[in-house]
N, CA, C, O and the ligand as a Tripos MOL2 file, in Angstrom:
@<TRIPOS>MOLECULE
protein
  249   247    63     0     0
PROTEIN
NO_CHARGES

@<TRIPOS>ATOM
      1 N         242.6890  194.1960  154.5180 N.3       1 MET1
      2 CA        241.6390  194.2110  154.0090 C.3       1 MET1
      3 C         240.3920  193.8310  154.9840 C.2       1 MET1
      4 O         240.1650  192.6920  155.3910 O.2       1 MET1
      5 N         239.6180  195.0030  155.2890 N.am      2 ALA2
      6 CA        238.5940  194.6980  156.1530 C.3       2 ALA2
      7 C         237.2730  194.1700  155.5270 C.2       2 ALA2
      8 O         236.7490  194.6010  154.5000 O.2       2 ALA2
      9 N         236.7840  193.0730  156.3920 N.am      3 LYS3
     10 CA        235.6730  192.4660  155.6940 C.3       3 LYS3
     11 C         234.4530  192.9720  156.4960 C.2       3 LYS3
     12 O         234.5020  193.5120  157.6010 O.2       3 LYS3
     13 N         233.3890  192.7200  155.7870 N.am      4 SER4
     14 CA        232.0290  193.2730  156.3000 C.3       4 SER4
     15 C         231.1030  192.1910  156.7600 C.2       4 SER4
     16 O         231.0670  191.0740  156.2430 O.2       4 SER4
     17 N         230.2910  192.6150  157.8470 N.am      5 CYS5
     18 CA        229.5330  191.5640  158.3960 C.3       5 CYS5
     19 C         228.5380  190.9790  157.4320 C.2       5 CYS5
     20 O         227.8010  191.8060  156.8940 O.2       5 CYS5
     21 N         228.3920  189.8790  157.1500 N.am      6 PRO6
     22 CA        227.5240  189.2000  156.0850 C.3       6 PRO6
     23 C         225.9220  189.4690  156.4670 C.2       6 PRO6
     24 O         225.0360  189.3390  155.6220 O.2       6 PRO6
     25 N         225.6710  189.8500  157.8070 N.am      7 ILE7
     26 CA        224.4660  189.9940  158.1910 C.3       7 ILE7
     27 C         223.8770  191.4690  158.0110 C.2       7 ILE7
     28 O         222.7820  191.6420  157.4770 O.2       7 ILE7
     29 N         224.6340  192.4850  158.4680 N.am      8 CYS8
     30 CA        224.4580  193.7710  158.6340 C.3       8 CYS8
     31 C         225.3990  194.6160  157.7310 C.2       8 CYS8
     32 O         225.1010  195.8030  157.5960 O.2       8 CYS8
     33 N         226.4710  194.1490  157.1150 N.am      9 ALA9
     34 CA        227.5780  194.8080  156.3930 C.3       9 ALA9
     35 C         228.1510  195.8190  157.1900 C.2       9 ALA9
     36 O         228.6870  196.8370  156.7530 O.2       9 ALA9
     37 N         228.0080  195.4820  158.4660 N.am     10 LYS10
     38 CA        229.0610  196.4160  159.4500 C.3      10 LYS10
     39 C         230.5620  196.0100  159.4210 C.2      10 LYS10
     40 O         230.8620  195.0240  158.7480 O.2      10 LYS10
     41 N         231.4030  196.5990  160.0060 N.am     11 ALA11
     42 CA        232.7490  196.2230  160.0760 C.3      11 ALA11
     43 C         233.0680  195.0890  160.9510 C.2      11 ALA11
     44 O         232.7450  195.2370  162.1300 O.2      11 ALA11
     45 N         233.6490  193.9610  160.6100 N.am     12 VAL12
     46 CA        233.7290  192.8190  161.3550 C.3      12 VAL12
     47 C         234.6830  193.0180  162.6190 C.2      12 VAL12
     48 O         235.7800  193.5730  162.5570 O.2      12 VAL12
     49 N         234.0880  192.4670  163.8170 N.am     13 VAL13
     50 CA        234.9290  192.6200  164.9690 C.3      13 VAL13
     51 C         235.6300  191.2520  165.2910 C.2      13 VAL13
     52 O         235.0140  190.1890  165.3710 O.2      13 VAL13
     53 N         236.8270  191.3780  165.4460 N.am     14 ALA14
     54 CA        237.6010  190.1830  165.4920 C.3      14 ALA14
     55 C         237.1490  189.1290  166.5920 C.2      14 ALA14
     56 O         237.4730  187.9520  166.4370 O.2      14 ALA14
     57 N         236.4250  189.5150  167.6770 N.am     15 ALA15
     58 CA        235.9120  188.7740  168.6610 C.3      15 ALA15
     59 C         234.6940  188.0520  168.3070 C.2      15 ALA15
     60 O         234.2140  187.1310  168.9670 O.2      15 ALA15
     61 N         234.2070  188.5490  167.1800 N.am     16 HIS16
     62 CA        232.8980  187.8980  166.5380 C.3      16 HIS16
     63 C         232.9930  187.3280  165.0940 C.2      16 HIS16
     64 O         232.0260  186.8590  164.4930 O.2      16 HIS16
     65 N         234.0760  187.4050  164.6700 N.am     17 ARG17
     66 CA        234.3060  187.1270  163.2640 C.3      17 ARG17
     67 C         233.5920  185.7290  162.8850 C.2      17 ARG17
     68 O         233.7190  184.7430  163.6100 O.2      17 ARG17
     69 N         232.9120  185.7170  161.8200 N.am     18 PRO18
     70 CA        233.1480  186.7070  160.7210 C.3      18 PRO18
     71 C         231.9460  187.6180  160.7980 C.2      18 PRO18
     72 O         231.4870  188.0980  159.7610 O.2      18 PRO18
     73 N         231.4090  187.8830  161.9960 N.am     19 PHE19
     74 CA        230.3800  188.8250  162.0380 C.3      19 PHE19
     75 C         230.8350  190.0290  163.0580 C.2      19 PHE19
     76 O         231.8590  189.9980  163.7400 O.2      19 PHE19
     77 N         230.0060  190.9500  163.0330 N.am     20 CYS20
     78 CA        230.3510  192.3080  163.8380 C.3      20 CYS20
     79 C         229.8840  192.1850  165.3120 C.2      20 CYS20
     80 O         230.3640  192.9330  166.1640 O.2      20 CYS20
     81 N         228.9490  191.2450  165.6230 N.am     21 SER21
     82 CA        228.7190  191.1150  167.0710 C.3      21 SER21
     83 C         228.0720  189.7970  167.0190 C.2      21 SER21
     84 O         227.6690  189.2120  166.0140 O.2      21 SER21
     85 N         228.0240  189.3620  168.4000 N.am     22 GLN22
     86 CA        227.2720  188.2860  168.8350 C.3      22 GLN22
     87 C         225.9190  188.1270  168.3450 C.2      22 GLN22
     88 O         225.5330  187.0040  168.0190 O.2      22 GLN22
     89 N         225.1150  189.1920  168.2560 N.am     23 ARG23
     90 CA        223.7150  189.1380  167.7080 C.3      23 ARG23
     91 C         223.7700  188.8080  166.3560 C.2      23 ARG23
     92 O         222.9200  188.0430  165.9010 O.2      23 ARG23
     93 N         224.7500  189.3260  165.5580 N.am     24 CYS24
     94 CA        224.6750  188.8880  164.0210 C.3      24 CYS24
     95 C         225.0370  187.3850  163.8920 C.2      24 CYS24
     96 O         224.5170  186.7470  162.9770 O.2      24 CYS24
     97 N         225.8640  186.8010  164.7190 N.am     25 ALA25
     98 CA        226.2690  185.5350  164.7080 C.3      25 ALA25
     99 C         225.1990  184.6230  164.9730 C.2      25 ALA25
    100 O         225.1450  183.5130  164.4420 O.2      25 ALA25
    101 N         224.1740  185.1460  165.9410 N.am     26 ASN26
    102 CA        222.8670  184.4180  166.2460 C.3      26 ASN26
    103 C         222.0070  184.4790  165.1170 C.2      26 ASN26
    104 O         221.3040  183.5400  164.7460 O.2      26 ASN26
    105 N         222.0760  185.7100  164.5200 N.am     27 VAL27
    106 CA        221.0600  185.8320  163.3960 C.3      27 VAL27
    107 C         221.4260  184.5620  162.2170 C.2      27 VAL27
    108 O         220.6210  183.8290  161.6440 O.2      27 VAL27
    109 N         222.6510  184.5920  162.1140 N.am     28 ASP28
    110 CA        223.2160  183.7880  161.0440 C.3      28 ASP28
    111 C         222.9340  182.3720  161.3420 C.2      28 ASP28
    112 O         222.6260  181.4990  160.5300 O.2      28 ASP28
    113 N         223.0830  182.2630  162.6390 N.am     29 LEU29
    114 CA        222.8720  180.6190  163.0520 C.3      29 LEU29
    115 C         221.2780  180.3880  163.0060 C.2      29 LEU29
    116 O         220.8620  179.4840  162.2820 O.2      29 LEU29
    117 N         220.6220  180.9480  163.5400 N.am     30 SER30
    118 CA        219.1240  180.8930  163.3400 C.3      30 SER30
    119 C         218.5950  180.7850  161.7520 C.2      30 SER30
    120 O         217.6590  180.0580  161.4190 O.2      30 SER30
    121 N         219.3110  181.5860  160.8830 N.am     31 ARG31
    122 CA        219.0020  181.3270  159.4400 C.3      31 ARG31
    123 C         219.3400  179.7690  159.0660 C.2      31 ARG31
    124 O         218.5460  178.9470  158.6080 O.2      31 ARG31
    125 N         220.6250  179.5900  159.3550 N.am     32 TRP32
    126 CA        220.9880  178.3190  159.0530 C.3      32 TRP32
    127 C         220.2000  177.1470  159.5240 C.2      32 TRP32
    128 O         219.9620  176.1960  158.7780 O.2      32 TRP32
    129 N         219.6790  177.2290  161.1150 N.am     33 LEU33
    130 CA        218.8380  176.2350  161.4250 C.3      33 LEU33
    131 C         217.5400  176.1310  160.8340 C.2      33 LEU33
    132 O         216.9640  175.0660  160.6130 O.2      33 LEU33
    133 N         217.0490  177.4070  160.5570 N.am     34 GLY34
    134 CA        215.5930  177.5350  159.9030 C.3      34 GLY34
    135 C         215.6740  177.2010  158.4280 C.2      34 GLY34
    136 O         214.6270  176.8560  157.8810 O.2      34 GLY34
    137 N         216.7290  177.2580  157.7560 N.am     35 GLY35
    138 CA        216.5690  177.0290  156.3190 C.3      35 GLY35
    139 C         217.2270  175.6370  155.9240 C.2      35 GLY35
    140 O         216.6620  174.8650  155.1490 O.2      35 GLY35
    141 N         218.3530  175.3920  156.4580 N.am     36 ASN36
    142 CA        218.8860  174.0580  156.3240 C.3      36 ASN36
    143 C         218.8550  172.9660  157.0740 C.2      36 ASN36
    144 O         219.5920  172.0080  156.8400 O.2      36 ASN36
    145 N         217.9020  172.9980  158.1630 N.am     37 TYR37
    146 CA        217.8590  171.9720  159.2430 C.3      37 TYR37
    147 C         217.6500  170.7210  158.7250 C.2      37 TYR37
    148 O         218.3710  169.7880  159.0780 O.2      37 TYR37
    149 N         216.6190  170.5500  157.8060 N.am     38 ARG38
    150 CA        216.4500  169.3020  157.4180 C.3      38 ARG38
    151 C         216.8360  169.1390  155.9960 C.2      38 ARG38
    152 O         216.6870  170.0230  155.1530 O.2      38 ARG38
    153 N         217.3900  167.8520  155.7490 N.am     39 ILE39
    154 CA        218.1400  167.7660  154.3490 C.3      39 ILE39
    155 C         216.9430  166.8500  153.5470 C.2      39 ILE39
    156 O         216.5180  165.7530  153.9100 O.2      39 ILE39
    157 N         216.5330  167.6230  152.3620 N.am     40 PRO40
    158 CA        215.8530  166.8220  151.4390 C.3      40 PRO40
    159 C         216.2640  165.4680  150.9720 C.2      40 PRO40
    160 O         217.3070  165.3570  150.3270 O.2      40 PRO40
    161 N         215.6240  164.5660  151.2110 N.am     41 THR41
    162 CA        216.1610  163.2500  150.5340 C.3      41 THR41
    163 C         215.2970  162.6980  149.4490 C.2      41 THR41
    164 O         214.9940  161.5100  149.3420 O.2      41 THR41
    165 N         214.9010  163.7360  148.5940 N.am     42 ASP42
    166 CA        214.2820  163.5140  147.2850 C.3      42 ASP42
    167 C         214.9150  162.6700  146.4300 C.2      42 ASP42
    168 O         214.3180  161.6650  146.0470 O.2      42 ASP42
    169 N         216.1540  162.9300  146.0200 N.am     43 GLU43
    170 CA        216.9180  162.2920  145.0990 C.3      43 GLU43
    171 C         217.6920  161.3420  145.7140 C.2      43 GLU43
    172 O         218.2840  161.5520  146.7730 O.2      43 GLU43
    173 N         217.7260  160.1490  145.0150 N.am     44 ALA44
    174 CA        218.3510  159.1380  145.5880 C.3      44 ALA44
    175 C         219.9900  159.0390  145.0240 C.2      44 ALA44
    176 O         220.2690  159.3390  143.8630 O.2      44 ALA44
    177 N         220.9210  158.6220  145.9170 N.am     45 PRO45
    178 CA        222.2470  158.5940  145.3890 C.3      45 PRO45
    179 C         222.4190  157.6420  144.2080 C.2      45 PRO45
    180 O         221.9340  156.5120  144.2540 O.2      45 PRO45
    181 N         223.0550  158.0530  143.2240 N.am     46 THR46
    182 CA        223.2530  157.2080  142.0150 C.3      46 THR46
    183 C         224.6080  156.4760  142.3290 C.2      46 THR46
    184 O         225.6170  157.1190  142.6170 O.2      46 THR46
    185 N         224.5900  155.1800  142.2650 N.am     47 VAL47
    186 CA        225.7630  154.4260  142.4750 C.3      47 VAL47
    187 C         226.0650  153.6520  141.0270 C.2      47 VAL47
    188 O         225.2410  152.9340  140.4600 O.2      47 VAL47
    189 N         227.2160  153.9000  140.6110 N.am     48 HIS48
    190 CA        227.5490  153.2320  139.3810 C.3      48 HIS48
    191 C         228.5380  152.0970  139.6720 C.2      48 HIS48
    192 O         229.7190  152.2940  139.9580 O.2      48 HIS48
    193 N         227.9250  150.8220  139.5700 N.am     49 GLU49
    194 CA        229.0290  149.6890  139.5690 C.3      49 GLU49
    195 C         230.1530  149.6760  138.4940 C.2      49 GLU49
    196 O         230.0630  150.1350  137.3550 O.2      49 GLU49
    197 N         231.1110  149.1330  139.0000 N.am     50 GLY50
    198 CA        232.2300  149.0230  137.8890 C.3      50 GLY50
    199 C         232.7690  150.4690  137.7030 C.2      50 GLY50
    200 O         232.1400  151.5090  137.8990 O.2      50 GLY50
    201 N         233.9270  150.3490  137.3290 N.am     51 GLY51
    202 CA        234.8030  151.6200  137.0130 C.3      51 GLY51
    203 C         235.5020  152.1420  138.0680 C.2      51 GLY51
    204 O         236.6370  152.5930  137.9130 O.2      51 GLY51
    205 N         234.9020  152.1250  139.1980 N.am     52 LEU52
    206 CA        235.8400  152.7880  140.3530 C.3      52 LEU52
    207 C         236.6800  151.5320  140.8800 C.2      52 LEU52
    208 O         237.8650  151.3420  140.6030 O.2      52 LEU52
    209 N         235.8020  150.6150  141.7670 N.am     53 GLY53
    210 CA        236.6200  149.7510  142.2080 C.3      53 GLY53
    211 C         237.2860  148.3940  141.3840 C.2      53 GLY53
    212 O         237.1930  147.2050  141.6860 O.2      53 GLY53
    213 N         237.8620  148.9210  140.4370 N.am     54 GLU54
    214 CA        238.4880  147.9830  139.3590 C.3      54 GLU54
    215 C         239.5530  146.9860  140.0100 C.2      54 GLU54
    216 O         240.5480  147.4650  140.5550 O.2      54 GLU54
    217 N         239.3790  145.7610  139.9650 N.am     55 GLN55
    218 CA        240.2710  144.8950  140.6130 C.3      55 GLN55
    219 C         240.9420  143.9230  139.5170 C.2      55 GLN55
    220 O         240.3640  143.2470  138.6660 O.2      55 GLN55
    221 N         242.1240  144.0240  139.7360 N.am     56 GLU56
    222 CA        242.8970  143.0520  138.5610 C.3      56 GLU56
    223 C         242.8480  141.7740  139.0340 C.2      56 GLU56
    224 O         242.7970  141.5660  140.2460 O.2      56 GLU56
    225 N         242.8570  140.8130  138.1590 N.am     57 GLN57
    226 CA        242.8030  139.5120  138.5240 C.3      57 GLN57
    227 C         244.3110  138.9490  138.9330 C.2      57 GLN57
    228 O         245.3070  139.4240  138.3870 O.2      57 GLN57
    229 N         244.4060  137.9290  139.9080 N.am     58 GLU58
    230 CA        245.6950  137.6430  140.3230 C.3      58 GLU58
    231 C         246.1860  136.7540  139.3120 C.2      58 GLU58
    232 O         245.5120  135.9500  138.6690 O.2      58 GLU58
    233 N         247.4150  136.9650  139.2260 N.am     59 GLN59
    234 CA        248.2530  136.0900  138.2290 C.3      59 GLN59
    235 C         248.7330  134.7700  138.7970 C.2      59 GLN59
    236 O         249.3350  134.8250  139.8690 O.2      59 GLN59
    237 N         248.5640  133.6910  138.2730 N.am     60 GLU60
    238 CA        249.0630  132.4430  138.7910 C.3      60 GLU60
    239 C         250.8030  132.3820  138.7800 C.2      60 GLU60
    240 O         251.4260  132.6720  137.7590 O.2      60 GLU60
    241 N         251.3100  132.0710  139.7310 N.am     61 GLN61
    242 CA        252.7830  131.9270  139.4810 C.3      61 GLN61
    243 C         253.3590  130.5360  139.6450 C.2      61 GLN61
    244 O         252.7560  129.7350  140.3600 O.2      61 GLN61
    245 N         254.3490  130.2310  139.1080 N.am     62 GLY62
    246 CA        254.7470  128.7700  139.1760 C.3      62 GLY62
    247 C         254.5560  127.9620  137.8460 C.2      62 GLY62
    248 O         254.8510  126.7680  137.8020 O.2      62 GLY62
    249 ZN        226.4540  192.6280  161.7440 Zn       63 ZN63
@<TRIPOS>BOND
     1     1     2 1
     2     2     3 1
     3     3     4 2
     4     3     5 am
     5     5     6 1
     6     6     7 1
     7     7     8 2
     8     7     9 am
     9     9    10 1
    10    10    11 1
    11    11    12 2
    12    11    13 am
    13    13    14 1
    14    14    15 1
    15    15    16 2
    16    15    17 am
    17    17    18 1
    18    18    19 1
    19    19    20 2
    20    19    21 am
    21    21    22 1
    22    22    23 1
    23    23    24 2
    24    23    25 am
    25    25    26 1
    26    26    27 1
    27    27    28 2
    28    27    29 am
    29    29    30 1
    30    30    31 1
    31    31    32 2
    32    31    33 am
    33    33    34 1
    34    34    35 1
    35    35    36 2
    36    35    37 am
    37    37    38 1
    38    38    39 1
    39    39    40 2
    40    39    41 am
    41    41    42 1
    42    42    43 1
    43    43    44 2
    44    43    45 am
    45    45    46 1
    46    46    47 1
    47    47    48 2
    48    47    49 am
    49    49    50 1
    50    50    51 1
    51    51    52 2
    52    51    53 am
    53    53    54 1
    54    54    55 1
    55    55    56 2
    56    55    57 am
    57    57    58 1
    58    58    59 1
    59    59    60 2
    60    59    61 am
    61    61    62 1
    62    62    63 1
    63    63    64 2
    64    63    65 am
    65    65    66 1
    66    66    67 1
    67    67    68 2
    68    67    69 am
    69    69    70 1
    70    70    71 1
    71    71    72 2
    72    71    73 am
    73    73    74 1
    74    74    75 1
    75    75    76 2
    76    75    77 am
    77    77    78 1
    78    78    79 1
    79    79    80 2
    80    79    81 am
    81    81    82 1
    82    82    83 1
    83    83    84 2
    84    83    85 am
    85    85    86 1
    86    86    87 1
    87    87    88 2
    88    87    89 am
    89    89    90 1
    90    90    91 1
    91    91    92 2
    92    91    93 am
    93    93    94 1
    94    94    95 1
    95    95    96 2
    96    95    97 am
    97    97    98 1
    98    98    99 1
    99    99   100 2
   100    99   101 am
   101   101   102 1
   102   102   103 1
   103   103   104 2
   104   103   105 am
   105   105   106 1
   106   106   107 1
   107   107   108 2
   108   107   109 am
   109   109   110 1
   110   110   111 1
   111   111   112 2
   112   111   113 am
   113   113   114 1
   114   114   115 1
   115   115   116 2
   116   115   117 am
   117   117   118 1
   118   118   119 1
   119   119   120 2
   120   119   121 am
   121   121   122 1
   122   122   123 1
   123   123   124 2
   124   123   125 am
   125   125   126 1
   126   126   127 1
   127   127   128 2
   128   127   129 am
   129   129   130 1
   130   130   131 1
   131   131   132 2
   132   131   133 am
   133   133   134 1
   134   134   135 1
   135   135   136 2
   136   135   137 am
   137   137   138 1
   138   138   139 1
   139   139   140 2
   140   139   141 am
   141   141   142 1
   142   142   143 1
   143   143   144 2
   144   143   145 am
   145   145   146 1
   146   146   147 1
   147   147   148 2
   148   147   149 am
   149   149   150 1
   150   150   151 1
   151   151   152 2
   152   151   153 am
   153   153   154 1
   154   154   155 1
   155   155   156 2
   156   155   157 am
   157   157   158 1
   158   158   159 1
   159   159   160 2
   160   159   161 am
   161   161   162 1
   162   162   163 1
   163   163   164 2
   164   163   165 am
   165   165   166 1
   166   166   167 1
   167   167   168 2
   168   167   169 am
   169   169   170 1
   170   170   171 1
   171   171   172 2
   172   171   173 am
   173   173   174 1
   174   174   175 1
   175   175   176 2
   176   175   177 am
   177   177   178 1
   178   178   179 1
   179   179   180 2
   180   179   181 am
   181   181   182 1
   182   182   183 1
   183   183   184 2
   184   183   185 am
   185   185   186 1
   186   186   187 1
   187   187   188 2
   188   187   189 am
   189   189   190 1
   190   190   191 1
   191   191   192 2
   192   191   193 am
   193   193   194 1
   194   194   195 1
   195   195   196 2
   196   195   197 am
   197   197   198 1
   198   198   199 1
   199   199   200 2
   200   199   201 am
   201   201   202 1
   202   202   203 1
   203   203   204 2
   204   203   205 am
   205   205   206 1
   206   206   207 1
   207   207   208 2
   208   207   209 am
   209   209   210 1
   210   210   211 1
   211   211   212 2
   212   211   213 am
   213   213   214 1
   214   214   215 1
   215   215   216 2
   216   215   217 am
   217   217   218 1
   218   218   219 1
   219   219   220 2
   220   219   221 am
   221   221   222 1
   222   222   223 1
   223   223   224 2
   224   223   225 am
   225   225   226 1
   226   226   227 1
   227   227   228 2
   228   227   229 am
   229   229   230 1
   230   230   231 1
   231   231   232 2
   232   231   233 am
   233   233   234 1
   234   234   235 1
   235   235   236 2
   236   235   237 am
   237   237   238 1
   238   238   239 1
   239   239   240 2
   240   239   241 am
   241   241   242 1
   242   242   243 1
   243   243   244 2
   244   243   245 am
   245   245   246 1
   246   246   247 1
   247   247   248 2
@<TRIPOS>SUBSTRUCTURE
     1 MET1         2 RESIDUE 1 A MET
     2 ALA2         6 RESIDUE 1 A ALA
     3 LYS3        10 RESIDUE 1 A LYS
     4 SER4        14 RESIDUE 1 A SER
     5 CYS5        18 RESIDUE 1 A CYS
     6 PRO6        22 RESIDUE 1 A PRO
     7 ILE7        26 RESIDUE 1 A ILE
     8 CYS8        30 RESIDUE 1 A CYS
     9 ALA9        34 RESIDUE 1 A ALA
    10 LYS10       38 RESIDUE 1 A LYS
    11 ALA11       42 RESIDUE 1 A ALA
    12 VAL12       46 RESIDUE 1 A VAL
    13 VAL13       50 RESIDUE 1 A VAL
    14 ALA14       54 RESIDUE 1 A ALA
    15 ALA15       58 RESIDUE 1 A ALA
    16 HIS16       62 RESIDUE 1 A HIS
    17 ARG17       66 RESIDUE 1 A ARG
    18 PRO18       70 RESIDUE 1 A PRO
    19 PHE19       74 RESIDUE 1 A PHE
    20 CYS20       78 RESIDUE 1 A CYS
    21 SER21       82 RESIDUE 1 A SER
    22 GLN22       86 RESIDUE 1 A GLN
    23 ARG23       90 RESIDUE 1 A ARG
    24 CYS24       94 RESIDUE 1 A CYS
    25 ALA25       98 RESIDUE 1 A ALA
    26 ASN26      102 RESIDUE 1 A ASN
    27 VAL27      106 RESIDUE 1 A VAL
    28 ASP28      110 RESIDUE 1 A ASP
    29 LEU29      114 RESIDUE 1 A LEU
    30 SER30      118 RESIDUE 1 A SER
    31 ARG31      122 RESIDUE 1 A ARG
    32 TRP32      126 RESIDUE 1 A TRP
    33 LEU33      130 RESIDUE 1 A LEU
    34 GLY34      134 RESIDUE 1 A GLY
    35 GLY35      138 RESIDUE 1 A GLY
    36 ASN36      142 RESIDUE 1 A ASN
    37 TYR37      146 RESIDUE 1 A TYR
    38 ARG38      150 RESIDUE 1 A ARG
    39 ILE39      154 RESIDUE 1 A ILE
    40 PRO40      158 RESIDUE 1 A PRO
    41 THR41      162 RESIDUE 1 A THR
    42 ASP42      166 RESIDUE 1 A ASP
    43 GLU43      170 RESIDUE 1 A GLU
    44 ALA44      174 RESIDUE 1 A ALA
    45 PRO45      178 RESIDUE 1 A PRO
    46 THR46      182 RESIDUE 1 A THR
    47 VAL47      186 RESIDUE 1 A VAL
    48 HIS48      190 RESIDUE 1 A HIS
    49 GLU49      194 RESIDUE 1 A GLU
    50 GLY50      198 RESIDUE 1 A GLY
    51 GLY51      202 RESIDUE 1 A GLY
    52 LEU52      206 RESIDUE 1 A LEU
    53 GLY53      210 RESIDUE 1 A GLY
    54 GLU54      214 RESIDUE 1 A GLU
    55 GLN55      218 RESIDUE 1 A GLN
    56 GLU56      222 RESIDUE 1 A GLU
    57 GLN57      226 RESIDUE 1 A GLN
    58 GLU58      230 RESIDUE 1 A GLU
    59 GLN59      234 RESIDUE 1 A GLN
    60 GLU60      238 RESIDUE 1 A GLU
    61 GLN61      242 RESIDUE 1 A GLN
    62 GLY62      246 RESIDUE 1 A GLY
    63 ZN63       249 GROUP 0 **** ****
């Protein structure tokens, strides 16, 4: 099954997978760096205490 270049939709060349050429690879890379270079830290991570790290109490022996 032949895949197509995600940039220009041409036939993918094995040497430049998953693109058709080094040029398209660079285009994709620049898109990546331009669009998702900085990660928005708007929403704070929600941490729920309890539930996950559930520890059982040690039973006394003897
Ligand atoms: Zn291409």
